[in-house]
C-alpha positions in Angstrom: -48.8 45.0 -3.8 -45.8 45.3 -6.1 -45.7 43.6 -9.5 -42.6 41.7 -10.7 -40.4 43.8 -13.0 -39.1 42.6 -16.4 -35.7 42.0 -14.8 -37.3 39.7 -12.1 -39.1 37.7 -14.8 -35.9 37.4 -16.9 -33.8 36.3 -13.9 -36.0 34.1 -11.7 -34.8 32.9 -8.3 -33.0 29.6 -8.6 -32.4 26.8 -6.0 -28.8 28.0 -5.8 -30.1 31.5 -4.8 -32.2 30.0 -2.1 -29.4 27.8 -0.8 -26.9 30.7 -0.8 -29.4 32.9 1.0 -30.0 30.3 3.7 -26.3 29.5 4.1 -25.6 33.2 4.5 -28.5 34.0 6.8 -28.0 31.7 9.8 -30.8 33.4 11.8 -33.5 32.7 9.2 -34.8 29.6 11.0 -34.6 31.4 14.3 -37.1 33.9 13.0 -39.2 31.1 11.4 -38.9 28.2 13.8 -42.4 27.0 12.8 -41.2 26.6 9.2 -38.1 24.5 10.4 -40.5 22.1 12.2 -42.8 21.9 9.2 -40.1 21.2 6.6 -40.3 17.6 5.2 -37.9 15.8 2.9 -37.8 12.4 1.3 -35.8 9.8 3.1 -33.4 7.9 0.7 -34.0 4.7 2.8 -37.7 4.5 3.3 -38.7 6.9 0.4 -41.2 8.5 2.7 -41.5 12.1 3.8 -39.7 12.7 7.1 -39.0 15.8 9.1 -35.7 17.7 8.7 -34.7 16.7 12.2 -35.4 13.0 11.5 -33.4 13.2 8.3 -30.5 14.9 10.2 -30.7 12.0 12.7 -30.5 9.5 9.8 -27.4 11.3 8.4 -25.8 11.3 11.8 -26.3 7.6 12.2 -24.8 7.0 8.7 -21.7 9.0 9.7 -21.4 7.0 13.0 -21.6 3.8 11.0 -18.9 5.0 8.6 -16.6 6.1 11.5 -17.2 2.7 13.2 -16.2 0.9 10.0 -13.1 3.0 9.6 -12.1 2.4 13.2 -12.5 -1.4 12.8 -10.4 -1.2 9.6 -7.7 0.7 11.4 -7.7 -1.9 14.3 -7.5 -4.7 11.7 -4.6 -3.0 9.9 -2.9 -2.4 13.3 -3.2 -6.1 14.2 -1.9 -7.1 10.8 1.1 -4.7 11.2 1.9 -6.1 14.6 1.9 -9.7 13.3 4.0 -8.6 10.3 6.5 -6.8 12.6 6.8 -10.0 14.8 7.6 -12.0 11.7 10.3 -9.6 10.6 11.8 -9.7 14.1 11.8 -13.5 14.2 13.3 -13.6 10.8 16.0 -11.1 11.7 16.8 -13.0 14.9 17.2 -16.2 13.0 19.7 -14.6 10.5 21.8 -13.3 13.4 22.1 -16.8 14.8 23.3 -18.4 11.5 26.9 -19.6 12.3 28.0 -20.2 8.7 27.8 -17.1 6.5 27.6 -19.2 3.3 24.3 -20.6 4.3 22.7 -17.2 4.7 21.4 -16.8 1.0 19.6 -20.1 1.1 18.2 -19.4 4.5 17.0 -15.9 3.6 15.1 -17.3 0.5 13.6 -20.2 2.5 12.5 -18.0 5.4 10.8 -15.4 3.2 8.9 -18.2 1.5 7.8 -19.7 4.8 7.4 -16.7 7.1 5.7 -14.4 4.5 4.0 -17.0 2.3 5.8 -16.0 -0.9 5.6 -18.9 -3.5 8.9 -18.2 -5.2 12.0 -16.4 -4.0 15.4 -16.1 -5.7 18.5 -14.3 -4.6 21.7 -13.3 -6.4 24.8 -11.5 -5.1 28.0 -10.1 -6.6 31.1 -8.3 -5.4 31.6 -10.9 -2.7 34.7 -12.3 -1.1 36.6 -14.6 -3.5 35.9 -17.7 -1.4 32.2 -17.5 -2.6 33.1 -17.3 -6.3 31.8 -20.8 -7.1 28.6 -20.5 -5.0 25.3 -20.9 -6.8 24.0 -17.6 -5.5 26.6 -15.6 -7.5 26.0 -17.4 -10.9 24.0 -16.1 -13.8 24.1 -12.4 -13.1 24.7 -10.2 -16.1 26.2 -6.7 -16.1 22.8 -5.3 -17.2 21.2 -6.9 -14.1 23.7 -5.4 -11.8 23.2 -1.9 -13.4 19.4 -2.4 -13.1 19.7 -3.3 -9.4 21.8 -0.2 -8.7 19.3 2.0 -10.6 16.4 1.0 -8.2 16.0 3.5 -5.4 13.1 1.3 -4.0 11.7 -2.1 -4.7 10.0 -2.6 -8.0 6.5 -4.3 -8.0 4.5 -5.2 -11.1 3.6 -7.8 -13.7 6.2 -10.1 -15.0 6.9 -8.8 -18.4 9.9 -11.0 -19.1 12.5 -9.5 -16.7 15.9 -11.2 -16.9 15.9 -11.9 -13.2 12.9 -14.2 -13.4 15.3 -16.8 -14.9 16.7 -17.2 -11.4 13.3 -18.6 -10.2 12.6 -22.3 -10.0 9.4 -21.9 -12.1 9.7 -18.6 -14.0 6.8 -19.4 -16.3 4.4 -19.4 -13.4 5.4 -15.9 -12.1 2.6 -13.6 -12.9 3.7 -10.7 -10.7 7.1 -10.0 -9.1 8.8 -7.8 -6.6 12.5 -6.9 -7.2 14.4 -5.7 -4.1 17.9 -4.2 -4.5 20.4 -5.2 -1.8 22.9 -2.5 -0.8 24.7 -1.1 2.1 22.9 1.5 4.2 19.3 2.3 4.6 16.6 1.8 2.0 16.9 4.5 -0.7 20.6 4.7 -0.3 22.5 5.7 -3.4 25.2 3.0 -2.7 25.8 0.5 -5.6 23.7 -2.7 -5.2 25.6 -5.9 -4.4 22.6 -8.2 -4.9 18.9 -8.6 -5.7 16.0 -10.4 -4.1 13.2 -11.6 -6.4 9.8 -12.5 -5.0 7.2 -14.0 -7.3 3.6 -15.1 -7.2 1.1 -16.8 -9.6 -1.4 -14.1 -8.5 -1.1 -11.1 -10.8 -2.3 -8.8 -8.0 0.1 -10.0 -5.3 2.8 -7.6 -6.3 1.2 -4.7 -8.2 2.5 -1.3 -9.2 0.3 0.6 -6.8 1.2 -1.3 -3.6 3.2 0.3 -0.8 6.8 -0.9 -0.6 7.7 -0.1 3.1 7.6 -3.7 4.1 9.7 -4.8 1.1 12.2 -2.0 2.0 12.5 -3.5 5.5 13.1 -6.9 4.0 15.8 -5.5 1.8 17.5 -3.7 4.7 17.6 -6.8 6.9 18.8 -9.1 4.1 21.5 -6.6 3.1 22.8 -6.3 6.6 22.9 -10.0 7.1 24.6 -10.7 3.7 27.3 -8.1 4.3 29.1 -10.9 6.1 29.9 -12.4 2.7 31.6 -9.3 1.3 
């Protein structure tokens, strides 16, 4: 029987060595099938010793539950997206049926509040036909606000830190979070100068947060921009 060398004593076998050996020797348990059947490990659920096969079955059941949860979440999101798409289509249809272009800004704000449950909505436009020069929706827009709108390549979402545009809201002091949507010709992300802004506001600080997706807000901006082009 051989005795361990000094090198073996100074470099004992570690768990990583055993794990690497088993991972790189797939036929080990074929040659030692009785050992595979005898291996027992502690179950994290019952804290009792179970066979390796039983633990593998537990892990498989956990994976199945996780997949089922993800599938249900996908179905729920899918249903939510269908409902949201239906609302956008109904909203767009209503805008197409508006006979008087001058009533569009008010209708857009009202419909966003009602269809999408947004507590406060404000809209301002500029660069319109001269017949709308005295309309309320073109008042109170500074040059800085116009430049800010044109600088946005996508909607801004975040906490209300005193943006000038919140002054357009009915109750600016209650706006904890806001979404600012530039209105411009072309698709969302277009480099065309903005001719207006939509401001959505909520008392909920998390309603419009910096990490949220903006695809839906972009669609809102595109539809509103197309409808309001009648005023230019």
